[in-house]
Structure formats: C-alpha cells, structure tokens
C-alpha positions as CSV (number, residue, x, y, z in Angstrom):
1,X,-33.5,-25.5,-22.3
2,X,-30.7,-27.5,-20.6
3,X,-29.2,-25.4,-17.3
4,X,-25.7,-24.0,-17.4
5,X,-23.5,-26.3,-15.2
6,X,-20.6,-24.4,-16.3
7,X,-18.6,-23.2,-13.1
8,X,-18.0,-19.6,-12.9
9,X,-15.1,-18.4,-14.1
10,X,-13.1,-17.1,-11.4
11,X,-11.0,-13.6,-11.0
12,X,-7.2,-14.1,-11.6
13,X,-5.5,-12.9,-8.4
14,X,-8.4,-12.2,-5.6
15,X,-11.8,-13.8,-4.2
16,X,-14.5,-14.3,-5.7
17,X,-17.7,-13.3,-4.2
18,X,-20.7,-14.6,-4.2
19,X,-25.1,-13.8,-3.8
20,X,-24.2,-13.4,-0.2
21,X,-21.3,-11.4,-0.6
22,X,-23.2,-8.9,-3.3
23,X,-26.5,-8.8,-1.0
24,X,-24.5,-7.5,1.7
25,X,-22.9,-5.1,-0.5
26,X,-26.4,-4.1,-1.9
27,X,-28.1,-3.5,1.3
28,X,-25.0,-1.2,2.6
29,X,-25.5,1.1,-0.2
30,X,-29.2,1.5,0.3
31,X,-28.8,2.3,3.7
32,X,-26.4,4.5,2.8
33,X,-28.4,6.1,0.2
34,X,-31.0,6.8,2.9
35,X,-28.5,8.3,5.2
36,X,-27.2,10.6,2.9
37,X,-30.7,11.8,1.7
38,X,-31.4,12.5,5.3
39,X,-27.8,14.5,5.5
40,X,-29.0,16.8,2.5
41,X,-32.6,17.4,3.7
42,X,-31.1,18.6,7.2
43,X,-32.3,15.9,9.1
44,X,-29.2,14.9,9.9
45,X,-26.4,17.4,11.4
46,X,-22.9,17.0,10.6
47,X,-22.1,15.9,13.4
48,X,-24.6,12.8,13.2
49,X,-23.6,12.0,9.7
50,X,-20.0,11.9,10.3
51,X,-19.6,8.4,11.8
52,X,-22.0,7.3,9.4
53,X,-20.0,8.5,6.2
54,X,-16.7,7.7,7.2
55,X,-17.7,3.8,8.0
56,X,-18.5,3.7,4.0
57,X,-15.2,5.8,3.3
58,X,-16.2,9.0,3.2
59,X,-14.4,12.2,4.2
60,X,-14.7,15.8,4.3
61,X,-11.5,17.4,2.8
62,X,-10.4,21.3,2.2
63,X,-12.4,21.7,-0.9
64,X,-14.5,18.4,-1.4
65,X,-15.5,15.2,-0.5
66,X,-12.7,12.2,-0.8
67,X,-14.1,9.0,-1.3
68,X,-11.6,6.1,-0.5
69,X,-12.3,2.7,-2.4
70,X,-10.7,-0.8,-0.7
71,X,-8.9,-3.0,-2.7
72,X,-8.2,-5.9,-0.5
73,X,-4.6,-6.8,-0.8
74,X,-4.1,-4.3,-3.7
75,X,-5.9,-7.0,-6.0
76,X,-7.9,-5.3,-9.1
77,X,-9.1,-7.4,-12.1
78,X,-9.7,-5.3,-15.2
79,X,-13.6,-4.8,-15.1
80,X,-12.8,-3.6,-11.6
81,X,-10.5,-1.2,-13.1
82,X,-12.7,0.1,-15.9
83,X,-15.1,0.8,-13.4
84,X,-12.9,2.9,-11.3
85,X,-11.8,4.7,-14.8
86,X,-15.8,5.6,-15.5
87,X,-16.2,6.7,-12.0
88,X,-13.1,9.0,-12.5
89,X,-14.3,10.5,-15.7
90,X,-17.9,11.2,-14.5
91,X,-17.6,11.6,-11.1
92,X,-14.5,13.1,-10.0
93,X,-12.0,15.5,-12.5
94,X,-10.8,12.3,-14.5
95,X,-8.4,10.8,-12.5
96,X,-7.8,8.7,-9.4
97,X,-4.9,8.4,-6.6
98,X,-3.3,5.1,-5.8
99,X,-2.7,5.0,-2.1
100,X,0.3,3.9,0.4
101,X,-2.7,1.6,1.9
102,X,-3.2,-0.2,-1.9
103,X,-6.4,1.7,-2.1
104,X,-7.8,4.1,-4.4
105,X,-9.2,7.7,-3.9
106,X,-11.4,10.2,-5.5
107,X,-10.8,13.8,-4.2
108,X,-13.5,16.0,-5.9
109,X,-16.7,13.9,-5.1
110,X,-20.1,15.2,-4.2
111,X,-22.0,14.1,-1.6
112,X,-25.5,13.2,-3.5
113,X,-23.4,11.3,-5.8
114,X,-21.8,9.2,-3.5
115,X,-24.3,6.4,-3.1
116,X,-24.7,6.0,-7.0
117,X,-20.9,5.5,-6.9
118,X,-21.1,2.9,-4.2
119,X,-23.6,1.1,-6.4
120,X,-21.6,1.1,-9.3
121,X,-18.6,-0.1,-7.3
122,X,-20.9,-3.0,-5.8
123,X,-21.9,-4.1,-9.1
124,X,-18.0,-5.1,-9.9
125,X,-17.6,-6.3,-6.0
126,X,-16.0,-3.7,-4.9
127,X,-17.2,-1.1,-1.5
128,X,-15.5,1.3,0.4
129,X,-16.2,-0.3,3.8
130,X,-13.7,0.0,6.8
131,X,-11.5,2.2,4.8
132,X,-12.1,4.5,7.4
133,X,-12.8,5.0,11.3
134,X,-11.6,3.0,14.3
135,X,-11.5,-0.4,12.8
136,X,-9.6,-3.0,11.1
137,X,-8.6,-1.3,7.8
138,X,-7.8,-2.6,4.2
139,X,-5.2,-5.6,4.9
140,X,-2.2,-5.4,2.5
141,X,0.4,-8.0,1.3
142,X,3.1,-8.1,-1.2
143,X,2.6,-7.1,-4.6
144,X,4.2,-9.9,-5.8
145,X,2.2,-12.9,-3.9
146,X,1.8,-15.6,-5.7
147,X,4.6,-14.9,-8.1
148,X,7.2,-14.2,-6.2
149,X,10.5,-16.6,-6.0
150,X,10.8,-16.3,-2.4
151,X,7.4,-17.0,-1.6
152,X,6.3,-19.3,1.1
153,X,3.3,-19.0,1.0
154,X,0.8,-17.0,-1.1
155,X,-0.4,-14.4,1.2
156,X,-3.4,-13.4,-0.4
157,X,-5.3,-16.3,0.9
158,X,-4.5,-15.4,4.6
159,X,-5.2,-11.8,4.0
160,X,-8.4,-12.5,2.5
161,X,-9.5,-14.6,5.4
162,X,-8.4,-11.7,7.8
163,X,-10.3,-9.8,5.6
164,X,-13.8,-12.0,6.3
165,X,-12.7,-12.3,9.8
166,X,-12.4,-8.3,10.5
167,X,-15.4,-6.9,8.2
168,X,-17.9,-5.7,10.6
169,X,-16.3,-7.8,13.2
170,X,-18.7,-7.2,16.4
171,X,-16.0,-6.7,18.7
172,X,-13.5,-4.4,17.0
173,X,-15.9,-2.0,14.9
174,X,-14.8,0.6,17.5
175,X,-11.4,0.3,18.6
176,X,-9.3,3.2,20.6
177,X,-7.8,4.0,17.0
178,X,-7.4,2.7,13.6
179,X,-6.0,-0.7,12.9
180,X,-3.6,-2.1,10.2
181,X,-2.4,-5.5,9.0
182,X,-0.1,-6.2,6.6
183,X,1.4,-10.1,5.4
184,X,4.2,-11.2,3.6
185,X,4.3,-14.5,2.6
186,X,8.5,-14.1,1.9
187,X,10.6,-14.1,4.8
188,X,11.8,-10.9,2.7
189,X,9.6,-8.0,4.3
190,X,8.1,-6.2,1.1
191,X,5.1,-4.9,3.5
192,X,6.5,-2.5,5.6
193,X,5.5,-4.9,8.5
194,X,7.5,-3.6,11.2
195,X,5.6,-0.5,10.5
196,X,2.3,-1.9,11.3
197,X,-0.4,-2.4,14.0
198,X,0.6,-6.0,12.9
199,X,2.6,-7.4,10.9
200,X,2.8,-11.1,9.9
201,X,6.3,-12.6,7.8
202,X,6.1,-15.7,7.0
203,X,9.3,-18.1,7.6
204,X,9.8,-21.9,7.4
205,X,9.2,-23.6,10.7
206,X,10.9,-26.2,12.2
207,X,9.0,-29.1,11.0
208,X,8.8,-27.9,7.4
209,X,5.5,-26.0,8.1
210,X,5.4,-22.3,7.3
211,X,4.6,-20.6,10.3
212,X,4.6,-16.5,10.9
213,X,7.1,-13.9,12.8
214,X,4.4,-11.9,14.5
215,X,5.4,-8.0,15.1
216,X,3.1,-5.8,16.9
217,X,3.0,-2.0,17.8
218,X,4.4,-0.5,14.5
219,X,3.4,2.9,12.5
220,X,4.3,6.2,11.9
221,X,2.8,9.5,13.1
222,X,3.5,11.9,15.4
223,X,5.3,8.7,17.8
224,X,7.2,6.6,15.0
225,X,7.8,3.4,16.5
226,X,9.4,0.0,14.8
227,X,6.8,-2.9,15.6
228,X,8.3,-5.6,18.4
229,X,8.7,-9.1,18.0
230,X,5.7,-10.9,20.0
231,X,6.3,-14.1,18.6
232,X,8.3,-16.1,15.8
233,X,6.2,-19.4,15.2
234,X,2.6,-18.6,14.8
235,X,1.2,-21.3,12.9
236,X,-1.6,-21.1,10.1
237,X,-4.6,-23.1,12.4
238,X,-4.0,-20.3,15.2
239,X,-3.9,-17.4,13.0
240,X,-7.1,-16.0,13.8
241,X,-7.2,-16.6,17.7
242,X,-3.8,-15.2,18.3
243,X,-4.6,-12.1,16.1
244,X,-7.8,-12.1,18.1
245,X,-6.0,-12.3,21.3
246,X,-3.7,-9.6,20.4
247,X,-6.3,-6.9,19.4
248,X,-9.1,-7.8,22.2
249,X,-6.1,-6.8,24.7
250,X,-5.7,-3.7,22.7
251,X,-9.5,-3.1,22.7
252,X,-9.5,-3.5,26.3
253,X,-6.1,-1.5,27.6
254,X,-5.9,0.9,24.7
255,X,-6.9,4.7,25.6
256,X,-10.1,6.4,24.6
257,X,-9.0,9.5,26.8
258,X,-6.6,10.6,24.2
259,X,-6.4,10.6,20.3
260,X,-2.6,11.1,20.4
261,X,-2.1,8.0,22.7
262,X,-4.8,5.6,21.4
263,X,-2.8,3.9,18.6
264,X,-1.5,0.0,19.9
265,X,2.1,1.2,19.8
266,X,1.5,3.8,22.9
267,X,0.0,0.8,24.6
268,X,2.6,-1.5,23.8
269,X,5.5,0.5,24.4
270,X,3.6,1.5,28.3
271,X,3.3,-2.3,28.9
272,X,6.3,-3.7,27.7
273,X,7.2,-6.4,25.2
274,X,6.8,-8.9,28.2
275,X,3.8,-7.4,29.7
276,X,2.1,-7.1,26.3
277,X,3.0,-10.4,25.5
278,X,1.8,-11.9,29.1
279,X,-2.0,-10.6,28.4
280,X,-2.1,-11.8,25.1
281,X,-0.9,-15.0,26.0
282,X,-3.7,-15.3,29.0
283,X,-6.3,-14.3,26.7
284,X,-5.0,-16.6,23.8
285,X,-4.5,-19.5,26.5
286,X,-8.4,-18.9,27.8
287,X,-10.2,-18.5,24.2
288,X,-12.0,-21.4,22.4
289,X,-9.4,-22.5,20.3
290,X,-11.5,-25.2,18.6
291,X,-13.9,-22.4,17.7
292,X,-11.1,-20.0,16.1
293,X,-9.1,-22.9,14.5
294,X,-8.5,-22.4,11.3
295,X,-8.6,-26.0,9.6
296,X,-6.1,-26.7,6.0
297,X,-9.7,-27.3,4.7
298,X,-10.9,-23.7,5.0
299,X,-7.9,-22.3,3.9
300,X,-8.1,-24.8,0.9
301,X,-11.9,-23.5,0.5
302,X,-10.7,-20.0,0.7
303,X,-8.0,-20.6,-2.3
304,X,-10.1,-22.1,-4.6
305,X,-12.4,-19.1,-4.6
306,X,-8.9,-17.4,-6.4
307,X,-8.5,-18.1,-10.1
308,X,-5.6,-19.6,-11.2
309,X,-3.4,-18.5,-14.4
310,X,-2.9,-20.9,-16.9
311,X,1.0,-20.1,-17.0
312,X,1.9,-21.8,-20.4
313,X,4.8,-20.0,-21.6
314,X,6.7,-21.5,-24.8
315,X,10.4,-22.8,-24.4
316,X,12.1,-19.9,-26.0
317,X,10.4,-17.1,-23.8
318,X,13.6,-16.0,-21.8
319,X,15.7,-15.9,-25.2
320,X,12.7,-13.7,-26.9
321,X,13.4,-11.3,-24.4
322,X,17.2,-11.3,-24.3
323,X,17.2,-10.9,-27.6
324,X,14.7,-7.8,-27.1
325,X,17.0,-6.4,-24.7
326,X,20.0,-6.7,-26.7
327,X,18.7,-4.8,-29.7
328,X,16.6,-2.2,-27.4
329,X,18.6,0.1,-24.8
330,X,15.2,1.8,-23.5
331,X,13.4,-1.2,-23.3
332,X,16.6,-3.2,-21.5
333,X,16.6,-0.1,-18.9
334,X,12.9,-0.5,-18.2
335,X,13.6,-4.3,-17.8
336,X,16.1,-3.7,-15.1
337,X,14.4,-1.2,-12.9
338,X,10.6,-2.3,-13.3
339,X,10.5,-6.1,-13.4
340,X,10.5,-8.5,-10.9
341,X,11.5,-12.5,-10.8
342,X,9.0,-14.8,-11.5
343,X,8.4,-18.2,-10.0
344,X,7.4,-19.7,-13.2
345,X,10.1,-20.5,-16.0
346,X,9.1,-18.3,-19.0
347,X,7.3,-15.4,-17.0
348,X,8.0,-12.1,-15.2
349,X,6.1,-9.7,-13.3
350,X,5.9,-6.0,-14.8
351,X,5.7,-2.9,-12.2
352,X,3.8,0.0,-14.2
353,X,5.6,3.0,-12.4
354,X,2.4,6.1,-11.7
355,X,5.7,8.3,-11.3
356,X,6.4,10.4,-14.8
357,X,9.0,12.7,-14.7
358,X,7.5,15.7,-13.1
359,X,4.3,14.2,-12.3
360,X,2.2,13.3,-9.3
361,X,2.8,10.4,-7.7
362,X,0.3,7.8,-7.6
363,X,-2.4,9.4,-9.8
364,X,-4.0,8.0,-12.8
365,X,-6.1,9.4,-15.3
366,X,-9.4,7.8,-16.7
367,X,-7.7,7.2,-19.8
368,X,-4.7,5.4,-18.2
369,X,-6.7,3.2,-16.1
370,X,-8.7,2.0,-19.1
371,X,-5.3,1.2,-20.9
372,X,-3.7,-0.8,-18.1
373,X,-7.0,-2.8,-18.0
374,X,-6.7,-3.4,-21.7
375,X,-3.3,-4.6,-20.9
376,X,-3.8,-6.7,-18.3
377,X,-6.5,-8.7,-20.1
378,X,-3.9,-9.0,-22.9
379,X,-0.9,-9.7,-21.2
380,X,-1.6,-10.6,-17.7
381,X,-5.1,-12.8,-17.2
382,X,-6.9,-9.5,-16.7
383,X,-5.0,-9.3,-13.0
384,X,-3.7,-5.6,-11.6
385,X,-2.0,-5.0,-8.1
386,X,-1.3,-2.1,-6.5
387,X,1.7,-1.4,-4.6
388,X,2.5,0.3,-1.2
389,X,4.6,2.3,-2.7
390,X,1.6,3.9,-5.5
391,X,2.5,1.8,-8.3
392,X,0.9,-0.8,-10.5
393,X,2.0,-4.6,-11.2
394,X,0.9,-6.7,-13.7
395,X,2.0,-10.2,-12.4
396,X,2.0,-12.8,-14.7
397,X,3.4,-11.6,-18.0
398,X,5.1,-13.6,-20.3
399,X,8.5,-13.1,-21.0
400,X,8.1,-13.2,-25.0
401,X,5.6,-10.9,-24.8
402,X,7.3,-8.1,-22.3
403,X,8.9,-6.0,-25.4
404,X,5.2,-5.8,-26.8
405,X,3.9,-4.6,-23.5
406,X,6.6,-1.8,-22.8
407,X,6.0,-0.5,-26.3
408,X,2.0,-0.3,-25.3
409,X,3.2,1.4,-21.7
410,X,5.3,3.7,-23.3
411,X,2.5,5.0,-25.8
412,X,0.1,5.7,-22.7
413,X,3.3,7.4,-20.9
414,X,3.4,4.8,-18.2
415,X,6.9,3.3,-19.0
416,X,8.9,5.4,-16.7
417,X,12.0,3.5,-15.8
418,X,12.5,4.2,-12.3
419,X,11.3,1.7,-9.9
420,X,13.2,1.5,-6.2
421,X,14.8,4.8,-7.6
422,X,15.2,8.1,-6.8
423,X,12.4,9.0,-8.9
424,X,10.0,6.6,-7.8
425,X,8.8,9.1,-4.6
426,X,6.0,8.2,-2.0
427,X,4.1,11.7,-1.5
428,X,0.8,11.9,0.3
429,X,-1.5,14.5,-1.0
430,X,-0.6,17.2,1.3
431,X,-2.5,20.8,1.4
432,X,-3.5,20.3,-2.0
433,X,-6.5,18.3,-0.7
434,X,-5.9,17.7,3.2
435,X,-7.3,19.5,6.0
436,X,-4.8,18.2,8.1
437,X,-1.6,19.2,6.1
438,X,0.8,21.8,7.0
439,X,2.7,21.8,3.3
440,X,1.9,20.6,-0.2
441,X,3.5,17.4,-0.8
442,X,2.9,17.2,-4.4
443,X,4.7,20.5,-5.7
444,X,7.9,19.4,-4.1
445,X,7.4,15.7,-5.3
446,X,7.2,17.2,-9.1
447,X,10.1,19.2,-8.3
448,X,12.1,16.5,-7.4
449,X,11.4,14.3,-9.9
450,X,12.0,16.5,-12.5
451,X,15.4,17.2,-11.4
452,X,16.5,13.8,-11.1
453,X,14.4,13.1,-14.8
454,X,17.8,11.7,-16.1
455,X,17.4,7.8,-16.8
456,X,20.8,7.5,-16.8
457,X,21.7,9.7,-13.5
458,X,18.7,7.9,-11.7
459,X,20.6,4.3,-12.4
460,X,24.2,5.5,-11.4
461,X,22.6,6.8,-8.2
462,X,20.8,3.4,-7.5
463,X,18.5,2.4,-4.5
464,X,17.5,5.7,-2.8
465,X,14.1,6.0,-1.7
466,X,12.7,9.6,-0.9
467,X,9.1,9.4,1.1
468,X,7.1,12.9,1.8
469,X,4.2,13.8,3.8
470,X,2.6,17.2,4.3
471,X,2.0,16.7,8.0
472,X,3.3,14.7,11.3
473,X,0.4,12.4,10.6
474,X,3.2,10.8,7.9
475,X,0.9,9.6,5.4
476,X,3.4,9.3,3.0
477,X,5.8,7.3,5.4
478,X,8.5,9.7,5.6
479,X,10.2,8.0,8.8
480,X,10.8,5.0,6.4
481,X,12.2,7.2,3.7
482,X,16.0,7.0,3.0
483,X,15.2,10.5,2.6
484,X,12.3,11.8,4.6
485,X,10.8,14.8,3.8
486,X,8.0,16.2,6.5
487,X,5.9,19.6,6.1
488,X,6.0,22.0,8.4
489,X,4.1,25.4,9.1
490,X,6.6,27.8,9.8
491,X,4.6,31.2,10.8
492,X,2.0,30.3,7.9
493,X,4.7,29.5,4.9
494,X,5.2,26.1,4.3
495,X,8.8,24.3,5.3
496,X,10.2,21.0,5.1
497,X,12.4,19.3,7.6
498,X,14.4,16.4,6.5
499,X,15.6,13.2,7.8
500,X,17.6,10.4,6.8
501,X,18.3,6.9,7.2
502,X,15.1,5.3,7.3
503,X,14.0,2.1,6.1
504,X,10.4,0.1,5.7
505,X,12.2,-3.3,5.2
506,X,13.4,-6.1,7.0
507,X,16.5,-3.8,8.7
508,X,13.5,-1.4,9.5
509,X,14.5,2.0,11.0
510,X,13.5,5.2,11.5
511,X,14.8,8.2,9.9
512,X,16.5,10.9,11.8
513,X,16.3,14.4,11.8
514,X,19.0,16.2,9.6
515,X,18.6,20.0,10.8
516,X,16.2,23.0,10.8
517,X,13.4,22.9,8.1
518,X,14.0,24.7,4.9
519,X,11.5,26.3,2.6
520,X,10.4,24.3,-0.7
521,X,13.1,24.9,-3.4
522,X,16.4,25.3,-0.7
523,X,14.9,21.6,0.1
524,X,15.2,20.5,-3.5
525,X,18.5,22.1,-4.0
526,X,19.7,20.7,-0.5
527,X,18.3,17.1,-1.7
528,X,20.6,17.4,-5.0
529,X,23.7,18.3,-2.7
530,X,22.7,15.1,-0.4
531,X,23.0,12.8,-3.4
532,X,26.0,14.8,-4.8
533,X,27.6,13.7,-1.2
534,X,26.7,10.1,-1.3
535,X,28.1,9.6,-4.9
536,X,31.5,11.0,-3.6
537,X,31.7,9.1,-1.0
538,X,30.0,5.6,-1.7
539,X,32.1,2.5,-1.7
540,X,31.6,0.8,-5.1
541,X,28.2,-0.3,-6.0
542,X,27.1,0.8,-2.0
543,X,23.4,2.3,-1.3
544,X,22.6,5.4,-0.2
545,X,21.4,3.8,2.9
546,X,24.5,1.9,3.6
547,X,26.9,5.5,2.8
548,X,24.5,6.9,5.7
549,X,24.8,4.3,8.2
550,X,28.9,4.0,7.6
551,X,29.9,7.5,7.8
552,X,26.7,8.7,9.8
553,X,25.0,12.3,9.6
554,X,27.7,14.7,10.1
555,X,28.9,14.8,6.1
556,X,25.5,15.3,4.6
557,X,24.5,17.9,7.4
558,X,27.8,19.7,6.1
559,X,26.2,19.0,2.5
560,X,22.8,20.6,3.3
561,X,23.7,23.6,5.5
562,X,27.0,24.5,4.9
563,X,26.1,26.7,1.7
564,X,21.8,26.6,3.1
C-alpha cells in the first residue's frame, strides 16, 4: 500500500503540535502520575507535594482541588472543546469556568483523577503546565487576532513564539513571583497591556515595518499600578532578546523576602523607569544578539504551523445579513452588541456571551461546550477563542450564516445580547471556591445581572464595565472596572467596596475608592443609583467613564451615600 503523503490538516487558530510536543506532554503526565501516587500513599507530604502540583496547575481550594487548564493565547479547536466538555461531565460537576487569563478552571477535581485528566488533555494537545507557580504564565492576546480590521500583525504567532521560549525556561522557572505577558497586534489595546508585567502593543514603525510599544511593571492586586512605557520601537527580530533582558533584570533584583513586594511592578517603581531601563539596556547590550535574533524565516515557520481558514463568502453575504437584521429586531440587537468587524468582506466575528441574565460569569456547562464545538465546526472552521472578559468568540463567520448561528445559540441559552454592556460582568470565583477570598463574588454578580437584565435598558446605558473581585488579589480586575467591586471582610460579614473610573484600555486608569464598603444588597441598590445619576447627567451618547471623568466623584458619591 502506498504511503499517505498528504500534509496533515492544521488546526485553524492555533499552533499544530508535532510528535516532539506530544512526547513531552506524555512524559509530564507520567511524572505527575507518579508524584500523585506518592502523595496518596503518604510518601510525599503536602508541603513536598505543593510545588509539584502547582507546576501542573493543581490548586487546593476551600472544598476541593481546582485544575487550571492552559489555553495558549485563548485559542481552542472544536475537538479540544469537546474534550473539556467530557472532563466536565466525567470528573467535575458538569461545568467549567473560563477565566480572565483566557484559561479554563475545573473547581471540583479529585486528586486521584488528575493524572487521567491530564492524560486526556494531552491526547488533544492540551496541558496545565505553567498555569501556576512563579514562572511565565499563559501569554494572552487579542480575541479578534487574525480577523480584526485594525490589526497590524497576527499576535497569535508571536504569542506562540513566546510560549515556546518561556515553557520550562531554565532561568525563569523560579522567578521571584508569577509573571504575565499580553500582546496586542493592533494599536488599539484589547488585552489590558498596561496592567501586565510585560505588555506589547503593535504599531507602525518609521520604515513601514511593525514595531512594539513595550510596557513593563503593570498589575493589579493589593498594589495596582499602570505599567511604564519602557520602549516604543522594539522590532520583531529583537523580541526574545529584549524580553529576556527585562526578565533577567527582574530575576536578579526582584525581592524574594516578601511575597507582597515580589512582583516586577514593585521593582520598577523602586528603581524608577530610567533606572530599570538602564539595567535592561545594559543586559540587552551584553547579550549574544545573534543567538536570540528572531529572523523572518523563523516567524514564517511558526506561522506555517497555524491552519488558515478558506474565506469564501458569497458576494451578497452582507446584503443577506442586512435583510435578516431588518426582519428580526432581536437578532439585530444581538448583532449590534455581540459582533466585531472582520477584515475580510462577507465575514464577521461573533461573540458568545457567557453572562446570561442572573447567571455566573464565565461558566459553561458540558452541554453548552458541546454545542459551541458543533457550531464552531459548522460556522467557524472549528475554531473557538476565549476572551479575557470571560466570553467566547467565533472569529470567522460568514455574514449570510450569522442569523442561523444566532438561532442555534439562542436555543442553547447562549445568545444574551450584552457584550460591553452592564450585564457583561467580570467576576472571580470568590469565597464560594477560593481560600484567599474575603467575600463571594458570584451572588452579587448574579443580582446585578438580574437587576439590569432588560436589554433595552442595557443598550440605553451603553458601555459600562462592572468588574468584581472577592479579595485584594484582584482576579476579577476590579481596579480596571468603570465600576469596580471589591469584597472585604468586616468582623466576619461580607461587605463590598466600590471604585469608579477604572479602565483597562489604551486610556488605562485605576479606579478610585468612592467611600465606605456596603453590604451586598445595599451595594446592588447603590449601583442602580449610580447608573441613574449617570443617565441624568451624561451629555448625548457620553460613556459612563467619560461622564465620571468630566464631573468627578462627588455627584456619584452623593448618589450612593445620601440615601445609603
């Protein structure tokens, strides 16, 4: 029989693993299987086992183990989504939670099942490596990568290069603290670059080539800081060398004596931007640049391992969509809120909200995951994207097929029209799961979602982002919310502190504390009064954030506390 010489079909949206990658994952699974067996037998204590499990994404939370699955740069294919659905049904409580790091968490995992779960993940080219620990975590990128009209470079290619460079990096596996990188292929920051340890934002260079703005030392948590602008002209060929220099300086000078002072943001503030830049430049100058240079042929080789969708929409695709919108007002509303322009005529990107009215932000059941996988195969080349806003995206949908997609999503309870609106709430798992939390994030998110469920009301309010964290670690990004909500503990009772004016975009800002914390139900009522005050005092179509910046806090403080 003649050998099959047909090239394998490459997955659209993410890098195609080869046998070297798969052998590496298989070895890691067996290593961890042995470590789990030793823990269960008592040969390893919890203190000995903890660093081993964390390197494989396994946390011990309030009620059970939590397993965090890596989804590099937020890109999945349909077979991977179906495997996640199977794991949710078989090993968890029939759902998964999509996170602000474009990963997925299972919150009810048994330790003895973990090696089998990792084995199943390896079977579809997935893992949980470096989803925890003091290392370089999942590199995130724009959810519209490869499709956005304003894109200069496809950031998935560079994110994959950074993933390969950072995985088990011998210098950077035991940093002073965890390290997070985000990359935007567009000058319009959709990745919260300025709130990352390193944020990269593409822009046109002086010679017509794309270069990167480099932001360093951003972050949230107990010390929220907007990253400093370290460089504005980083060329592609120096990407690895310059990032290596940045992290080497952090690895050498970062504090290891105090976990609360260990992030790079603290070091950058201590040295000052000029002091940090000088050390990075000195390290960069001393490096063997030829060894680290990223030549165009290497970038092209990585790009070639990504499947390319065959975009062939009919000439009347846009007209078909226009007619469907005129005929169906509910569909028209969903298109207004839940789609994004595509760079190819006849196509559009569709955003699937994981924020149903009164629901838990970021959660998806196994049945919903299966539906999304089927719809991705039918309408989007089998590709699914995870956003840092805890939603999903089908990146390449023909405009003449969008109405049929929406109908299928609606039947599955996945057609909530609220992207970018007040119902599109970010929330961490909070005290329902997390041992670090002071308060529950989920119930207040559900109450707010139900309070503002009316779609006409949401559209009239417009762009308003609520972000909720159950503790000062800020996993719900409350510092960057137009309205931020922080759970605090007051003598054993859950209270919530409001911040206003935060933003994660190119106009990055840290929200300002409005006043004393409030009980849960009083917080929901207070936010309703905040919104009412905004609607009364805004000018034209002015966003909440712009109204707040124009008028200041006093008006909103009166609205919250005058009747609290």
